Structures are given as C-alpha cells and as structure tokens.
C-alpha positions in Angstrom: 29.1 -7.7 -1.6 28.4 -4.9 -4.1 29.9 -5.3 -7.6 33.5 -3.9 -7.6 33.1 -2.9 -11.2 30.0 -0.6 -10.9 29.4 2.3 -8.6 25.6 2.0 -9.0 25.7 -1.6 -7.9 27.7 -0.7 -4.8 24.9 1.6 -3.6 22.2 -0.8 -4.9 20.5 1.9 -7.1 19.6 2.4 -10.7 21.1 4.9 -13.1 18.0 7.1 -12.9 18.4 7.7 -9.2 18.0 11.3 -8.1 20.5 13.2 -6.0 18.3 12.7 -2.9 18.0 8.9 -3.7 21.8 8.6 -4.0 22.2 10.3 -0.6 19.6 8.0 1.0 21.2 4.9 -0.5 24.6 6.0 0.7 23.4 6.6 4.3 21.7 3.2 4.3 24.9 1.5 2.9 27.1 3.2 5.5 24.8 2.0 8.4 25.1 -1.6 7.1 28.8 -1.6 6.1 30.6 0.6 8.7 33.4 -1.5 10.3 32.1 -0.5 13.7 29.0 -2.5 13.1 30.1 -5.0 10.5 32.7 -7.4 11.9 32.8 -9.7 8.9 35.9 -10.3 6.9 36.4 -7.6 4.2 34.2 -5.1 6.0 36.8 -2.3 5.8 37.2 -2.7 2.0 33.5 -2.9 1.5 33.1 0.4 3.4 35.8 2.0 1.3 34.1 0.8 -1.9 30.9 2.5 -0.8 32.7 5.7 0.0 34.3 5.7 -3.5 31.0 5.2 -5.2 29.3 8.0 -3.3 32.2 10.4 -3.9 31.7 10.0 -7.7 27.9 9.7 -7.9 27.3 12.7 -5.6 29.3 15.0 -7.8 27.3 16.0 -10.9 30.5 16.5 -13.0 32.1 13.3 -12.0 28.9 11.4 -12.3 28.4 12.6 -15.8 31.9 11.6 -16.8 31.4 8.2 -15.2 28.0 7.7 -16.9 29.6 8.6 -20.3 32.3 6.0 -19.9 30.1 3.4 -18.3 28.1 2.5 -21.4 24.5 1.1 -21.3 25.0 -2.4 -19.9 22.1 -2.0 -17.5 18.8 -3.0 -19.0 16.2 -0.6 -17.6 13.0 -2.1 -16.1 10.2 -2.6 -18.7 7.8 -0.1 -17.0 6.6 3.4 -17.7 4.8 6.1 -15.7 2.0 8.4 -16.7 0.9 11.6 -14.9 -2.3 13.6 -15.2 -3.5 16.7 -13.5 -6.9 18.1 -12.6 -6.0 21.2 -14.7 -3.5 22.1 -17.5 -2.3 25.2 -15.8 -2.2 27.0 -12.5 -3.7 30.5 -12.2 -1.6 33.2 -10.7 -3.6 34.0 -7.5 -3.1 35.8 -4.2 -4.5 32.8 -2.3 -3.7 29.1 -2.1 -5.2 26.8 -4.8 -5.8 23.0 -4.9 -4.6 20.8 -7.6 -4.9 17.0 -8.0 -2.4 14.8 -9.7 -2.9 11.1 -10.7 0.3 9.1 -11.1 0.4 5.6 -12.7 3.3 3.1 -12.9 2.7 0.1 -15.1 4.8 -2.7 -16.5 4.7 -3.1 -20.3 2.8 -5.7 -22.3 6.1 -7.4 -23.0 6.2 -8.5 -19.3 2.7 -10.0 -19.2 3.9 -13.5 -19.9 7.0 -13.6 -17.8 7.5 -16.2 -15.2 5.4 -15.7 -12.0 7.3 -14.9 -8.8 6.8 -17.5 -6.1 5.1 -16.6 -2.8 6.5 -16.6 0.7 3.2 -16.3 2.5 1.9 -16.6 6.1 -1.8 -17.0 7.0 -2.6 -15.4 10.4 -5.9 -16.8 11.8 -7.9 -15.4 14.7 -9.0 -18.2 16.9 -10.3 -16.1 19.8 -13.6 -17.1 21.5 -15.7 -14.9 19.2 -14.6 -17.1 16.2 -16.4 -20.2 17.7 -18.8 -22.1 15.5 -19.5 -21.4 11.8 -16.8 -18.7 11.6 -14.1 -21.2 12.7 -15.4 -24.0 10.5 -15.4 -21.7 7.4 -12.0 -20.3 8.2 -10.4 -23.7 8.5 -12.0 -25.0 5.4 -11.1 -22.0 3.3 -7.5 -21.9 4.5 -7.0 -25.6 3.7 -8.5 -25.3 0.3 -6.4 -22.3 -0.7 -3.2 -23.8 0.5 -3.8 -26.8 -1.8 -4.0 -24.5 -4.7 -0.6 -23.0 -4.1 2.4 -23.9 -6.3 5.3 -26.2 -5.2 7.8 -23.4 -5.1 5.6 -21.3 -2.7 6.7 -21.1 0.9 3.8 -21.4 3.4 3.3 -20.9 7.1 0.1 -20.8 9.2 -0.3 -19.0 12.5 -3.2 -19.0 15.0 -3.6 -16.3 17.6 -5.9 -15.4 20.5 -4.1 -13.9 23.5 -1.0 -15.9 22.4 0.2 -17.2 19.1 0.9 -20.7 17.9 2.7 -21.8 14.7 0.4 -24.4 13.2 2.5 -24.9 10.1 6.1 -23.7 10.1 7.6 -22.0 7.1 8.1 -24.5 4.3 7.5 -25.2 0.6 5.1 -27.9 -0.6 4.0 -29.2 2.8 2.2 -32.6 2.7 -1.5 -32.1 2.4 -2.1 -34.5 5.3 0.1 -32.4 7.5 -1.6 -29.2 6.5 -5.1 -30.6 7.2 -4.1 -32.1 10.6 -2.4 -28.8 11.7 -5.4 -26.6 10.8 -8.0 -29.1 12.0 -6.4 -28.9 15.5 -7.5 -25.3 15.7 -10.4 -24.4 18.1 -11.7 -21.1 19.5 -10.5 -19.9 22.9 -9.1 -16.8 24.7 -9.0 -13.1 23.8 -7.7 -11.2 20.8 -4.1 -9.9 20.6 -3.2 -9.3 17.0 0.4 -8.4 17.7 1.0 -12.0 18.9 -0.1 -13.4 15.6 1.7 -10.8 13.4 5.0 -11.1 15.3 5.0 -14.9 14.8 4.1 -14.5 11.1 6.8 -11.9 10.7 9.4 -14.3 12.1 8.2 -17.2 9.9 8.4 -15.0 6.8 11.9 -13.8 7.7 13.1 -17.4 8.0 12.8 -17.7 4.2 12.7 -14.3 2.5 14.4 -14.9 -0.8 15.2 -11.9 -3.0 13.0 -13.0 -5.8 9.9 -14.0 -3.8 6.8 -12.1 -2.9 6.6 -11.9 0.9 3.1 -11.4 2.4 1.1 -11.8 5.5 -2.7 -12.4 5.3 -4.5 -11.6 8.6 -8.1 -12.7 9.2 -9.9 -11.5 12.4 -13.3 -10.7 13.7 -12.4 -8.5 16.8 -10.6 -5.6 18.3 -7.1 -6.1 19.6 -6.4 -4.8 23.1 -3.5 -2.6 24.1 -1.0 -3.7 21.4 -2.0 -1.4 18.5 1.2 0.6 18.6 3.3 -2.6 18.6 1.4 -3.8 15.5 2.0 -0.4 13.7 5.7 -0.5 14.6 5.9 -4.1 13.2 4.1 -3.0 10.0 6.6 -0.3 9.5 9.4 -2.8 9.9 7.7 -5.2 7.5 7.4 -2.4 4.8 11.1 -1.8 5.0 11.7 -5.5 4.4 9.2 -5.6 1.5 6.7 -7.7 3.5 3.1 -6.8 2.8 0.1 -7.3 5.1 -3.4 -7.7 3.9 -6.4 -7.9 6.3 -9.9 -9.4 6.2 -12.4 -8.2 8.8 -15.3 -10.6 9.5 -18.5 -9.2 10.9 -18.9 -5.8 12.6 -16.7 -5.9 15.7 -13.3 -5.5 14.3 -11.4 -2.2 14.2 -11.4 -1.1 10.6 -9.3 2.1 11.1 -6.6 0.0 12.7 -6.5 -2.8 10.1 -6.7 -0.2 7.3 -3.6 1.5 8.6 -1.7 -1.8 8.9 -2.4 -2.6 5.3 -1.8 0.9 3.9 1.6 1.0 5.6 2.8 -2.1 3.8 1.0 -1.9 0.4 -1.6 -4.6 1.2 -5.4 -4.6 0.9 -8.2 -4.5 3.5 -11.6 -6.0 3.0 -14.8 -6.2 5.0 -17.2 -9.1 4.7 -20.5 -10.0 6.2 -21.2 -13.3 4.6 -18.9 -16.2 5.7 -18.8 -17.8 2.3 -16.8 -14.7 1.2 -13.7 -15.8 3.2 -12.5 -18.2 0.5 -13.2 -15.6 -2.2 -11.0 -13.1 -0.3 -8.2 -15.6 0.1 -8.4 -16.7 -3.6 -8.5 -13.0 -4.7 -5.5 -12.2 -2.5 -3.4 -15.1 -3.8 -4.4 -14.5 -7.5 -3.4 -10.9 -7.1 0.0 -11.7 -5.5 0.7 -14.2 -8.3 0.4 -11.5 -10.9 3.5 -9.8 -9.5 6.0 -8.3 -11.9 8.1 -7.1 -9.0 8.2 -8.2 -5.4 7.7 -4.6 -4.2 7.3 -1.1 -5.3 7.4 2.1 -3.2 6.9 5.7 -4.0 8.7 8.7 -2.5 7.3 12.2 -3.0 8.6 15.5 -1.7 6.5 18.6 -2.1 8.2 21.7 -3.3 8.6 24.7 -0.9 5.2 26.4 -0.6 3.3 23.2 -1.4 1.5 21.0 1.1 0.4 17.4 0.4 -3.1 17.3 1.8 -4.0 13.7 1.0 -3.1 10.6 -0.9 -5.4 7.8 -2.1 -4.4 4.5 -3.8 -6.9 3.8 -6.5 -5.3 0.7 -8.1 -4.8 -2.2 -7.7 -7.0 -2.0 -4.5 -8.6 1.3 -3.4 -7.4 2.5 0.0 -6.7 5.9 1.7 -2.9 6.2 2.4 -1.3 7.6 5.5 0.2 11.1 5.4 3.9 10.6 4.7 6.6 11.1 2.1 7.3 7.4 1.4 4.5 5.1 0.4 4.8 1.3 0.3 2.6 0.1 -2.6 3.1 -3.7 -2.4 3.7 -5.6 -5.6 3.6 -4.2 -9.1 1.4 -6.4 -11.2 2.1 -7.4 -14.8 0.4 -5.0 -17.2 -1.8 -3.6 -14.4 -1.0 -0.2 -13.0 -0.5 1.2 -9.6 -2.5 4.4 -9.5 -2.2 7.1 -6.8 -4.3 10.3 -6.5 -2.5 13.2 -4.7 -4.1 16.4 -3.5 -1.9 19.4 -3.2 -2.4 22.8 -1.7 -0.2 25.4 -3.6 0.5 28.7 -2.0 0.8 31.9 -4.1 3.8 31.6 -6.5 6.3 34.6 -6.8 5.7 36.8 -9.8 9.0 36.0 -11.5 8.1 32.3 -11.7 6.1 31.0 -14.7 6.5 27.3 -14.1 5.5 25.9 -10.7 7.3 22.8 -9.4 4.7 21.0 -7.3 6.7 18.0 -6.1 9.5 15.7 -7.1 9.5 12.0 -6.5 10.6 8.5 -7.6 9.3 5.0 -7.7 11.7 2.3 -6.3 11.1 -1.0 -8.0 12.3 -4.1 -6.3 13.0 -6.9 -8.7 15.9 -9.2 -9.5 18.8 -8.5 -9.8 18.6 -5.1 -8.0 16.4 -2.1 -7.1 15.5 0.3 -9.9 14.7 4.0 -9.4 12.3 5.8 -11.7 12.2 9.5 -11.0 9.5 12.0 -11.9 8.7 15.7 -11.4 5.2 17.3 -11.0 5.0 20.8 -12.5 2.5 23.1 -14.2 2.8 26.3 -16.1 1.3 29.5 -14.5 -1.1 31.8 -16.3 -2.7 35.1 -15.4 -6.2 33.8 -16.1 -7.9 30.9 -17.9 -9.1 31.8 -21.4 -11.3 28.8 -21.7 -11.4 26.3 -18.7 -10.9 22.7 -19.8 -12.5 19.8 -17.8 -10.1 17.4 -16.1 -9.2 14.2 -17.9 -12.0 11.6 -17.5 -10.3 9.2 -15.1 -9.1 12.0 -12.7 -12.5 13.7 -12.8 -14.1 10.4 -11.9 -11.7 9.7 -9.1 -12.1 13.2 -7.6 -15.9 13.0 -7.8 -16.0 9.6 -6.1 -13.5 10.8 -3.5 -16.2 13.3 -2.5 -18.5 10.4 -1.5 -15.8 8.8 0.7 -15.1 12.1 2.4 -18.8 12.8 3.1 -19.1 9.6 5.2 -15.7 10.2 6.7 -16.7 13.7 7.8 -20.0 12.3 9.2 -18.0 9.8 11.3 -15.9 12.7 12.7 -19.1 14.7 13.4 -20.4 11.8 15.5 -17.0 11.5 17.3 -17.1 15.3 18.1 -20.7 15.2 19.4 -22.4 16.7 16.3 -25.0 14.1 15.2 -27.2 16.7 13.6 -24.4 17.7 11.2 -23.6 14.0 10.5 -27.3 13.4 9.7 -27.3 16.2 7.1 -24.1 15.0 5.5 -25.6 11.5 5.0 -28.8 13.0 3.5 -26.5 14.8 1.0 -24.5 11.7 0.4 -27.6 9.6 -0.2 -28.8 12.2 -2.7 -25.5 12.3 -4.6 -25.2 8.5 -4.7 -28.8 8.2 -6.0 -28.0 10.7 -8.8 -24.9 8.6 -9.7 -27.0 5.4 -10.0 -25.6 3.9 -6.8 -29.1 3.0 -5.5 -28.1 0.3 -3.0 -25.4 2.4 -1.3 -27.7 5.4 -1.4 -30.3 3.4 0.6 -27.6 2.5 3.2 -26.7 6.2 3.6 -30.3 7.1 4.1 -30.8 4.3 6.6 -27.7 5.5 8.6 -29.1 9.0 8.6 -32.3 7.7 10.1 -30.4 5.6 12.6 -28.3 8.6 13.7 -31.4 10.7 14.1 -32.7 8.2 16.7 -29.5 6.9 18.2 -27.0 9.7 17.8 -24.5 7.2 16.3 -23.9 5.0 13.3 -25.1 1.4 13.3 -22.1 -1.0 13.6 -22.9 -2.6 10.2 -23.9 0.5 8.3 -20.7 2.4 9.3 -18.5 -0.3 7.6 -20.9 -0.7 4.7 -20.7 3.0 3.8 -17.0 3.2 4.3 -16.0 0.3 2.2 -18.8 0.9 -0.3 -17.5 4.4 -1.0 -13.9 3.2 -1.2 -14.9 0.6 -3.8 -16.4 3.4 -5.9 -12.9 4.8 -6.4 -12.0 1.8 -8.5 -12.3 2.4 -12.3 -15.1 0.5 -14.1 -12.6 -1.6 -15.9 -9.3 -2.5 -14.3 
C-alpha cells in the first residue's frame, strides 16, 4: 500500500515528476486500485488516498505548498544527465531543418562500488532440428558453464523450444550442479521453430519470482525463423517491457530473422548479436551476464514528447549496446549500469518557427529510473535559441559528430536492403559501392571489403548474400559504439 504520509509515494513517483508524469501515474494507480477491480480489504481507502494525492500534486499552487512543507527527506538518485546538440542554435528558415540531440544518463562514480543486484534470468534455447550436431553440443556446454558462474542469490530457469516448449530447469536459486547438467544434457534437436512457445514459458518462469530489487531478463538463442507467431512475440515483448523484463537475443548462422529479433530486443532494452563462429556462444552469454551484473538500477525507460511542429524522425541507442530503436514516445532501455551511460541519439525535423519566438522547444521528456525503494523521475527539456543567420558555423561536439557520421554507414546498407526489396538492385549496387568507399576512407578495411563483395554479389544475383547482409548490418551498427566505452 502507498505510504499514507507522502503523496509522491502514493503515486509511486519522484519529486521531479512532470505534470504529464503525474497524470500518467494517477491513471495507472486508478486502474490498479479502483474498488470495481480491486476486491481486497482496504481497497476503497486506498483509492481515496490516490485521489487525495492527485488532487494536490496536479494543482501547481497546492503542489508548491506541499513541497515547501514536505522537506527534503527523499534522497535523489545518484545519477546525472547530459545533453548535446548537433548545432548550438537553430537558423530562422522558411523550410524545415534537421537537428540531432544526444542524451546521456549515467550513475555517479559514488555508485560504482555499490552491491550488485541479483539476477532473475531465463535461458531460452532453440532445439529445433536445424540445431542438431555441433550447434546443440556447443549450446549445451556454454549454458551449463555460464550457469555455474552465477551467484547463489541469482534465480535461474532454462527453457527449450521447437514447435513446443519444455521447462528444463524451473525458476530457482542456486540449483544443484548435477541437476543443471542432467536437465540440459537431456536436450536434443527435433521439430520446427516457434519462438513464442519458448518466450511465453520463460516469461511465466520469470514472473514466478520477480522481486523488486532483481534484474529480470530473458536470453534467447536461436538459429532459425519462427513461423506465424511473430505478432504474439511482439505483444509479449511489450508486456515484458511494462514489467521491467528485458529480452536479449543471439542469432546463430544466417537463417534467423534479424529484423524480428532486433525488434524484440529493442522493445525491452536488451541487446541483439549475430555470430558465425560457434565458439562465440559462450562469449555472448558471458558478456550478457557480466553486463547485467553491472546494474545500478533494474530498469530505466525514457519518455520523449516532441513539441508542436517537431517530428521525431529516428532514435538510435548508442550505449551500452548499439541498436536502432522503434519509432515511439516511450523507450525501454534495460538496466542502467554503474558509472556507464545510456546514450541515445535522436533525429528531429523542426518546421519553421513563428517570428515572435526566439527559443525553440524541441521536445520534453523524462527518464524513469527503477530502483529500490521506488521509481524516480528525472525530467529534461530540449531547446535551442533561434538566430537569423550563423556568423561563424561551429562543428558539432566530437562524440555527436562521430555518431552522426557512422549512422550514415548504417543507413546506406539499410537503404540498399530496401532497394532490393522494392526491386531496384542497380540502386542498391551503387549504394554499396559508395559505402565501401566511405568505409575504406575511415580505415574500416574489412567491412569495406564486405560491402564491395555484396555489391558484386547483387550485380550477379540481384540480392544480398545471406551472410553478407547480416555482416554489413551488424558491422555498421557496431561502428556506432564509441572507441572507449
């Protein structure tokens, strides 16, 4: 039950919550506490407490008076935000203009040595027929090895799936090693591929034990396309994001659907990785677990609302793992690491601003940080002054310039893929020639050769090669990462 003594606690928000965040928290609380849906004892009083809190916090004058008398007993989270723009000012133009903004949120150095959050993790393993042989042997070996490295407080489950799912290891902490090995050793390849079966079983195992101060995460490993259940998977991913459950995916080989797995991961703040060498499976699992163990908070999300006359064209997560983000107003970013930032690059299209305005509001937003004992809201506003003309144009800050430059590489291969899909292989060929040239100029010789090889392949086959398509996509995504993270 919300704390009777504090209105912010009743709505489960921090003192920095915006007007929109207060409204959203109120609507959510009402859905959960209304006596028509909550039959528990004390539901009516709980609902009245929510009403009272919203009545005060939604009125600026009453809220100000309440804040003055409340004191500062709430310790703010030890995080800060940083915002950079591709240009210091906007030019007053009669046509739309594009501006980029890079937003960081990072915990302070003081939090670096705080206690690790335990994990509530589910491994979802593809055991369809295509996994037979070396793939299955490596997968079983890597999963057993990584489970042995987990801590006693971590909660673990293991799911296998083909055209049905099986719980090999039910959700539990510190399972006996012999039990882990016998459960995973029983796995063999058979049947088709239905990813939803595996994700749904993992989702239920995670929900059996989803403590408030644990990092909840599903790790999916597959080598194939799922058939007919994509929308069910996407719906489940959206539900997982609302419950602070992340999904990360590893695609083995060339047959799996990268666009689909990318979307699953992006919706929940997870990561997606493509490997060709089987010995990289354990490396992926180790990297995933190590990353999750660095959590300062179990989850962080970002809400951003463009101002009137502003369109959000694209969003790209640069740190901690580079990944294009779906077009929406609320982004699930997964965990916030200790002393390591989340970094998002936004691209806005700004329509002409009225003459009487000399400061353009681009967007408003807030980070929602999930950590014990409650959620914290960290608001921000994106704005730029407007000038008639630039006296002396200044280059963008180094990091944002680098990100924008490398985003161009990713978009060239992305546009080439769309060219192929729309029946224009000649245009795709020319884009990849340009991409190869730009990559070579940047010193990315290996990736430049792949782009050139794909251009030649398209010239003779009117399509990408299955391997080269993924190599270019994930190779250009990795270029978005800073040199030192």
